[in-house]
C-alpha positions in Angstrom: -0.1 0.1 0.1 1.1 3.5 -0.8 2.5 5.7 2.1 0.1 8.1 1.3 -2.8 5.7 1.5 -1.7 4.5 4.7 -1.5 8.1 6.0 -5.1 8.8 4.6 -6.4 5.7 6.5 -4.6 6.7 9.7 -6.0 10.3 9.6 -9.6 8.9 9.1 -9.2 6.5 12.1 -7.9 9.7 14.1 -11.1 11.6 13.2 -13.3 8.7 14.0 -11.6 8.3 17.4 -12.2 11.8 17.9 -15.8 12.3 16.8 -17.0 9.1 18.9 -14.9 9.9 22.1 -14.3 13.7 21.9 -12.1 15.5 24.1 -10.9 14.9 27.8 -9.8 11.4 28.1 -6.4 10.1 28.9 -3.7 9.2 26.0 -4.2 5.6 26.8 -8.0 5.6 26.3 -7.0 7.3 22.7 -4.4 4.7 22.0 -6.4 2.0 22.6 -9.2 3.2 20.5 -7.3 4.2 17.9 -5.7 0.7 17.7 -9.2 -0.8 17.3 -10.0 1.6 14.7 -6.8 0.9 12.8 -7.2 -2.7 12.6 -10.9 -2.1 11.5 -9.7 -0.2 8.3 -7.2 -3.0 7.4 -3.8 -1.3 8.7 -1.3 -3.5 10.9 -0.4 -1.7 14.1 1.4 -2.4 17.0 1.3 -0.2 20.4 4.1 0.5 22.6 6.5 -0.7 19.8 10.1 -0.7 21.1 12.7 1.2 19.2 16.5 1.1 19.8 18.6 3.7 19.6 22.5 3.1 18.4 25.6 4.8 18.9 28.8 3.2 17.1 26.6 -0.3 16.6 26.1 -0.3 20.4 22.5 0.1 21.5 22.8 3.0 24.1 18.6 3.7 24.5 15.1 2.2 23.9 11.7 4.1 23.4 8.4 2.7 23.3 6.6 4.5 20.6 2.9 5.0 21.1 1.8 3.1 17.7 3.7 2.0 14.8 1.8 1.6 11.6 2.7 -0.9 8.9 6.4 -1.0 10.2 6.5 2.5 8.2 4.8 5.4 10.3 5.4 6.1 13.9 2.0 7.9 15.7 2.8 9.8 18.9 -0.3 10.5 20.8 -1.1 13.5 23.0 -4.1 14.5 24.7 -2.9 17.9 26.0 -4.4 21.5 25.4 -1.5 22.9 22.8 1.2 20.9 21.4 4.9 22.2 22.5 8.0 22.2 20.8 9.0 19.4 23.0 6.3 17.3 21.8 7.7 17.9 18.2 11.2 17.0 19.1 10.2 13.6 20.8 8.8 12.7 17.3 11.6 13.8 15.6 13.9 11.9 17.8 12.0 8.7 17.5 12.4 9.0 13.5 16.1 9.7 14.1 16.7 6.8 16.0 15.1 4.4 13.4 15.3 4.1 9.5 11.6 5.2 9.4 10.9 8.7 7.7 7.4 9.5 8.6 5.7 10.3 11.9 2.4 11.9 13.2 1.8 14.0 16.1 -1.6 13.5 17.2 -3.3 15.6 19.6 -7.0 14.3 20.7 -7.9 18.1 21.8 -11.3 20.3 21.6 -12.8 20.7 19.3 -11.1 18.5 16.6 -8.0 16.5 17.1 -4.8 18.0 15.6 -2.4 16.1 13.4 1.2 17.1 12.5 3.4 15.4 9.8 6.7 14.9 10.3 9.2 13.8 7.3 12.9 13.1 7.6 
């Protein structure tokens, strides 16, 4: 499946979760609901997927990304009033730590979900 098609399906899933749940829940609630929706639209997704940070071929750190979709796109979820630069830095670090090129920073906020796309 083309990467733009995957991203389109992810966006639809995010907006469906936001439409049904609205705002005010913890990230974990949105994560579980989004996992259900991603699977329902036929995407292979893994919650709390581990990624390793290497330095000179040695593992020096490990992170858990909120959701990894089709082994190609990282989704970082937030449920905050406003996204901050630190949230953007977080997803950029995840992308740098992997060979992945696309990350989506999703904030479930009022009145609608906000999605920021990052490409390395």
